[in-house]
C-alpha positions as CSV (number, residue, x, y, z in Angstrom):
1,M,59.9,-103.0,27.0
2,K,59.5,-100.9,24.0
3,V,58.3,-97.3,23.6
4,S,54.6,-97.5,22.6
5,R,52.8,-95.1,20.4
6,P,50.6,-92.6,22.3
7,R,46.9,-93.5,22.1
8,S,45.7,-89.9,21.9
9,G,46.9,-86.7,20.2
10,T,47.9,-88.6,17.1
11,L,49.0,-86.3,14.3
12,F,48.5,-86.7,10.6
13,L,51.6,-85.1,9.1
14,S,51.9,-83.9,5.5
15,T,53.6,-86.1,3.1
16,G,53.8,-83.5,0.4
17,A,56.7,-81.4,-0.8
18,T,56.8,-79.3,2.4
19,D,57.3,-82.6,4.4
20,V,57.6,-82.1,8.2
21,T,57.7,-78.9,10.3
22,V,59.1,-78.1,13.7
23,N,55.6,-77.9,15.0
24,D,54.8,-81.3,13.7
25,V,57.7,-82.8,15.6
26,L,56.8,-80.9,18.7
27,G,53.2,-82.2,18.3
28,L,54.5,-85.8,18.2
29,L,56.6,-85.2,21.4
30,T,53.7,-83.6,23.3
31,A,51.3,-86.3,22.3
32,W,53.6,-88.7,24.1
33,A,54.8,-86.3,26.9
34,P,52.3,-83.4,27.3
35,K,53.7,-80.1,28.5
36,E,51.0,-80.0,31.1
37,V,52.5,-82.7,33.2
38,A,55.9,-80.9,33.3
39,W,57.0,-79.3,36.6
40,E,55.3,-75.9,36.8
41,R,58.7,-74.0,36.9
42,D,60.1,-75.9,33.9
43,N,60.5,-74.5,30.4
44,V,59.6,-77.1,27.8
45,G,58.7,-76.9,24.1
46,L,60.1,-74.6,21.4
47,Q,63.0,-72.6,22.8
48,V,64.7,-71.2,19.7
49,G,63.6,-71.1,16.0
50,D,60.5,-71.1,13.8
51,G,57.7,-73.6,14.4
52,N,56.8,-73.6,10.7
53,A,60.3,-74.3,9.5
54,E,60.9,-77.5,7.6
55,V,62.8,-80.4,9.3
56,F,64.9,-83.0,7.5
57,R,67.5,-83.9,10.1
58,I,66.9,-84.1,13.9
59,C,69.7,-84.2,16.5
60,V,68.7,-85.5,19.9
61,C,70.8,-84.7,23.0
62,L,70.7,-84.5,26.8
63,D,72.3,-81.0,27.1
64,V,72.8,-78.1,24.6
65,T,76.4,-77.0,24.5
66,E,78.4,-75.1,21.9
67,A,79.9,-78.4,20.8
68,V,76.5,-80.0,20.4
69,V,75.3,-77.1,18.2
70,A,78.5,-77.3,16.2
71,E,77.9,-81.1,15.7
72,A,74.3,-80.4,14.7
73,A,75.4,-77.8,12.1
74,R,78.2,-80.0,10.8
75,K,75.6,-82.8,10.3
76,K,73.2,-80.4,8.7
77,A,70.5,-80.8,11.3
78,D,67.4,-78.4,11.2
79,L,66.3,-79.3,14.7
80,I,67.9,-80.1,18.0
81,I,65.7,-81.9,20.7
82,S,67.3,-81.6,24.1
83,H,66.2,-83.1,27.4
84,H,67.6,-80.2,29.5
85,P,66.3,-76.8,28.4
86,L,68.9,-74.3,27.2
87,L,66.7,-71.5,28.4
88,F,65.7,-72.8,31.8
89,R,65.5,-69.4,33.4
90,P,64.7,-66.2,31.4
91,P,68.1,-64.8,30.4
92,K,68.8,-61.1,31.0
93,A,70.8,-60.8,27.9
94,V,71.8,-62.9,24.8
95,T,75.4,-62.0,24.1
96,R,78.6,-63.8,23.4
97,G,79.6,-63.3,27.0
98,D,78.2,-66.6,28.2
99,E,77.6,-70.0,26.7
100,I,73.8,-69.7,26.5
101,G,74.1,-66.6,24.4
102,R,76.7,-68.1,22.2
103,C,74.5,-71.2,21.7
104,V,71.5,-69.1,20.8
105,Q,73.5,-67.1,18.3
106,A,74.9,-70.3,16.8
107,L,71.5,-71.8,16.5
108,V,70.1,-68.8,14.7
109,K,73.2,-68.5,12.4
110,H,72.8,-72.1,11.2
111,N,68.9,-72.0,11.1
112,I,68.6,-74.7,13.7
113,S,65.5,-74.8,15.9
114,L,65.6,-76.0,19.4
115,V,62.9,-78.0,21.3
116,S,63.2,-79.2,24.9
117,A,61.3,-82.1,26.6
118,H,62.4,-82.1,30.2
119,T,60.2,-83.0,33.2
120,N,57.3,-83.8,30.9
121,L,59.5,-86.6,29.6
122,D,60.5,-87.5,33.1
123,F,56.9,-87.9,34.3
124,T,55.5,-89.8,31.4
125,R,55.2,-93.5,30.6
126,N,58.2,-94.9,28.6
127,G,60.1,-91.7,29.4
128,T,63.3,-91.0,31.3
129,S,63.0,-93.5,34.2
130,F,61.5,-96.2,31.9
131,A,64.8,-95.9,29.8
132,I,66.7,-97.1,32.9
133,A,64.4,-100.1,33.2
134,N,65.1,-100.8,29.5
135,A,68.8,-100.6,30.2
136,L,68.6,-103.1,33.1
137,N,66.1,-105.4,31.4
138,L,63.5,-105.0,34.2
139,R,60.2,-106.8,33.9
140,N,56.6,-105.9,35.1
141,V,57.6,-102.2,35.0
142,G,55.2,-99.5,36.4
143,F,55.3,-96.1,38.0
144,L,56.8,-95.8,41.5
145,H,54.6,-92.8,42.4
146,T,51.4,-91.7,40.7
147,P,50.4,-88.3,42.0
148,Y,48.8,-87.1,38.8
149,Q,45.0,-86.5,39.0
150,V,44.6,-84.8,35.6
151,Q,41.5,-86.5,34.3
152,K,37.9,-85.3,33.8
153,K,34.7,-87.2,33.1
154,I,32.6,-85.7,30.3
155,V,28.9,-86.6,30.3
156,T,26.4,-85.7,27.6
157,F,22.9,-86.7,26.5
158,V,22.4,-87.9,22.9
159,P,19.5,-89.3,20.9
160,E,20.2,-92.9,19.9
161,S,20.2,-91.9,16.2
162,H,23.4,-89.9,16.8
163,L,25.1,-91.9,19.5
164,D,27.9,-93.4,17.3
165,R,28.5,-90.1,15.6
166,V,29.0,-88.2,18.9
167,R,31.0,-90.9,20.6
168,N,33.4,-91.3,17.6
169,A,33.9,-87.5,17.4
170,M,34.8,-87.3,21.1
171,A,37.1,-90.2,20.8
172,E,38.9,-88.7,17.8
173,A,39.4,-85.5,19.9
174,G,41.1,-87.5,22.6
175,A,38.3,-88.8,24.9
176,G,38.0,-92.3,26.2
177,V,41.6,-93.4,26.5
178,I,42.3,-95.8,29.4
179,G,45.7,-97.3,29.4
180,N,46.1,-99.4,26.2
181,Y,42.5,-98.9,25.2
182,D,40.8,-96.1,23.3
183,H,37.1,-95.2,22.4
184,C,36.2,-96.3,26.0
185,S,32.7,-95.1,27.0
186,F,29.6,-95.9,28.9
187,G,26.0,-95.4,27.8
188,M,22.8,-95.7,29.7
189,Q,19.3,-95.1,28.2
190,G,16.9,-92.6,29.9
191,T,14.4,-90.0,29.1
192,G,15.2,-86.3,28.5
193,S,12.8,-83.4,28.6
194,F,12.8,-80.0,27.2
195,R,10.6,-77.1,25.9
196,G,11.9,-74.7,23.4
197,N,10.8,-71.1,23.3
198,A,9.5,-69.2,20.3
199,Q,12.9,-68.7,18.9
200,A,14.1,-72.3,19.4
201,R,14.7,-74.6,16.5
202,P,14.4,-78.1,18.0
203,V,15.6,-81.1,16.0
204,L,13.0,-83.3,17.7
205,G,9.5,-82.2,18.7
206,T,7.8,-78.9,18.4
207,K,8.8,-75.5,20.0
208,E,6.8,-74.1,22.9
209,R,5.7,-77.6,23.8
210,L,7.1,-79.9,26.6
211,E,8.8,-82.9,24.9
212,F,10.1,-86.2,26.2
213,V,12.7,-87.9,24.2
214,T,14.6,-91.2,24.6
215,E,18.3,-90.3,25.0
216,V,21.6,-92.1,26.0
217,R,23.7,-90.7,28.8
218,L,27.2,-91.0,27.3
219,E,30.2,-90.9,29.6
220,M,33.9,-90.6,28.6
221,I,37.0,-89.7,30.4
222,A,39.7,-87.2,29.2
223,E,42.9,-85.4,30.2
224,Q,42.0,-81.9,31.4
225,W,44.0,-80.3,28.7
226,N,42.0,-82.0,26.0
227,V,38.6,-81.0,27.4
228,P,38.1,-77.8,25.3
229,R,38.9,-79.7,22.1
230,I,36.6,-82.6,23.0
231,I,33.7,-80.3,23.9
232,A,34.1,-78.5,20.5
233,A,34.0,-81.9,18.8
234,L,31.0,-82.9,20.9
235,K,29.0,-79.8,19.9
236,A,29.9,-80.1,16.3
237,A,28.6,-83.8,16.1
238,H,25.6,-83.4,18.4
239,P,22.3,-82.7,16.5
240,Y,20.8,-80.5,19.2
241,E,20.7,-76.7,19.0
242,E,21.7,-76.5,22.7
243,V,24.0,-79.3,23.9
244,A,23.8,-80.3,27.5
245,Y,26.9,-81.7,29.0
246,D,28.6,-82.0,32.4
247,I,32.3,-82.0,33.3
248,Y,33.3,-83.8,36.5
249,P,36.8,-83.8,38.2
250,L,38.2,-87.3,39.0
251,D,40.6,-88.4,41.7
252,N,41.9,-91.3,39.6
253,A,45.6,-91.8,39.4
254,H,46.6,-91.5,35.7
255,S,48.2,-94.7,34.3
256,N,50.4,-92.8,31.8
257,Y,51.9,-90.1,34.1
258,G,53.9,-90.5,37.3
259,M,57.3,-90.4,38.9
260,G,60.1,-93.0,38.9
261,I,59.6,-96.7,38.1
262,I,59.6,-100.0,39.9
263,G,60.2,-103.4,38.3
264,E,61.9,-106.7,38.6
265,L,65.0,-108.5,37.4
266,A,64.4,-112.0,35.9
267,R,66.0,-113.5,39.1
268,P,67.8,-112.3,42.2
269,V,71.3,-111.0,41.7
270,P,74.0,-110.7,44.4
271,L,74.5,-107.1,45.4
272,E,78.1,-106.7,44.1
273,R,77.1,-108.2,40.8
274,F,74.1,-105.9,40.6
275,L,76.2,-102.8,41.3
276,R,78.6,-103.8,38.5
277,L,75.5,-104.3,36.2
278,V,74.2,-100.8,37.0
279,K,77.6,-99.3,36.5
280,A,78.1,-101.0,33.1
281,R,74.6,-100.6,31.7
282,L,74.4,-96.9,32.6
283,G,78.0,-96.1,31.7
284,A,78.7,-94.7,35.2
285,G,82.3,-93.7,36.0
286,A,81.5,-94.6,39.7
287,L,78.7,-95.4,42.0
288,R,77.9,-94.0,45.5
289,Y,75.7,-96.4,47.4
290,C,74.6,-97.7,50.8
291,V,73.6,-101.2,51.6
292,G,70.1,-102.5,52.6
293,P,68.9,-105.5,54.5
294,Q,69.1,-107.9,51.5
295,K,72.3,-109.5,50.1
296,A,70.6,-110.0,46.7
297,V,68.6,-107.6,44.5
298,Q,65.6,-108.5,42.4
299,R,62.9,-105.8,42.9
300,V,64.4,-102.5,41.6
301,A,63.1,-98.9,41.7
302,A,64.7,-96.0,39.7
303,C,64.2,-92.3,39.0
304,G,66.3,-90.6,36.4
305,G,68.0,-87.4,37.7
306,S,67.3,-86.0,41.1
307,G,64.8,-88.5,42.7
308,A,65.8,-88.8,46.4
309,E,62.3,-87.7,47.4
310,L,61.1,-91.0,46.3
311,I,63.2,-93.1,48.6
312,D,60.4,-93.8,51.0
313,S,58.1,-94.7,48.1
314,A,60.7,-97.3,47.0
315,I,60.9,-98.7,50.5
316,A,57.1,-98.8,50.9
317,Q,56.8,-100.8,47.7
318,H,59.4,-103.3,48.9
319,A,62.2,-102.5,46.4
320,D,65.5,-104.1,47.2
321,A,67.4,-101.2,45.5
322,F,66.7,-97.7,44.4
323,I,68.8,-96.0,41.6
324,T,68.8,-92.2,41.2
325,A,71.2,-89.3,41.3
326,D,72.2,-86.1,43.3
327,V,71.7,-88.0,46.6
328,K,72.6,-86.0,49.7
329,Y,74.7,-87.4,52.6
330,H,71.7,-87.5,55.0
331,D,69.6,-89.3,52.3
332,F,72.1,-92.1,52.6
333,H,71.7,-92.1,56.4
334,H,68.0,-92.3,56.0
335,A,68.2,-95.2,53.6
336,K,71.0,-97.3,55.2
337,G,69.9,-100.7,56.3
338,R,66.5,-100.2,54.7
339,I,67.2,-100.3,51.0
340,V,70.2,-100.3,48.7
341,L,70.4,-96.7,47.6
342,I,72.5,-96.1,44.5
343,D,73.6,-92.7,43.2
344,A,74.7,-93.4,39.6
345,G,75.0,-89.8,38.4
346,H,72.6,-87.3,36.9
347,F,73.9,-87.6,33.4
348,E,74.1,-91.4,33.6
349,T,70.5,-91.9,34.8
350,E,69.1,-89.6,32.2
351,H,71.2,-90.2,29.1
352,P,69.5,-93.5,28.1
353,V,66.3,-91.5,27.3
354,V,68.1,-89.9,24.3
355,Q,68.0,-93.1,22.4
356,T,64.4,-93.7,23.5
357,V,63.5,-90.3,21.9
358,V,65.4,-91.2,18.7
359,E,63.6,-94.5,18.3
360,Y,60.2,-93.0,19.0
361,L,60.6,-90.3,16.4
362,R,62.0,-92.7,13.8
363,Q,58.9,-94.9,14.4
364,E,56.5,-91.9,14.1
365,L,58.2,-90.5,11.0
366,K,58.9,-93.7,9.2
367,N,56.1,-93.0,6.6
368,H,58.0,-90.1,5.2
369,N,60.2,-92.2,2.9
370,G,63.3,-91.5,4.9
371,R,63.2,-87.8,4.3
372,V,63.4,-87.0,8.0
373,A,66.6,-88.5,9.7
374,V,66.9,-88.7,13.4
375,F,70.2,-89.3,15.2
376,A,71.6,-89.1,18.7
377,S,74.3,-86.6,19.4
378,Q,77.8,-88.1,19.8
379,T,79.2,-85.0,21.7
380,P,80.0,-85.7,25.3
381,T,78.2,-83.3,27.6
382,N,78.7,-84.7,31.1
383,P,80.5,-82.0,33.1
384,V,81.5,-84.6,35.8
385,S,84.8,-86.4,35.7
386,Y,85.9,-89.4,37.7
387,L,89.4,-90.2,39.0
């Protein structure tokens, strides 16, 4: 698998002398992993700095520590992108008395902005859990759990002469994206009626007279956070003085947002060999695990970070093994004999996404003649040691 370019929210960045800003980079991240899918108590987006500041070097890391900020300053980075937010909870003070305060002061001193992409990156396609699938070379990878119902259907009524114009305007604003396809719509011809009052300025027909016009009922779906922008584009492209439209909630599970992943190895692997594979590919110092009913593993589920709540989903989807972190003692009891449950460590199951972010931004920024460099932090930040 490779990280794919988001099909909506595409940004057209400046290629002039001012180059790329922090807000431009943040826009690229949120086009892929919208802040609206983040856990409601999370703090994602711009944490420290100036959104209008120019960016020439970007350092990507899992955690923000004093050593990471020092590395970024040494390598002349203008922007740090972290997975874990530095300011997860509102600080009561920003002083040199704690590491958060010292990090903030160092960022300001060196003119480095900080952006975090946390649970929005966890819950989006090609995000944190998909990076585990990449590390293990899993195939046929999809979400393990898809609870997101964040789509709306927008319906409007357009004269045939303006159908293409309206449909294209809505699509450019983000409507009509279904999986790997965009500009998706449905149209059905019918008859609309209206009568304008004395102040009306009808495009078709005459005011103060009942008119019947052939129109197309145009339907397109959209993420709920894009609806205001799409409606604005619809109104701007539509010829009528008063534009009729409907917005319907949908119960569809979204194909781009979910929790965890499930996929398959190319062939069954004996359990002991699979455990060694997980340990090596994720760089884990040790694994905690319990055995399941199978002696070999082929169907694999995973969730980067704390994902024990998805154990039953992995079992229900017939996974042979489930890889996650922060597993409690009683979770192992719950899983024993039903699935191979592996705790590979919080850092270890999330760190692979750092390189995913690096590769994504390099791809998105490649048209800037190498003026924006993106690199992964080399500073160790895992607080856990193994004996």
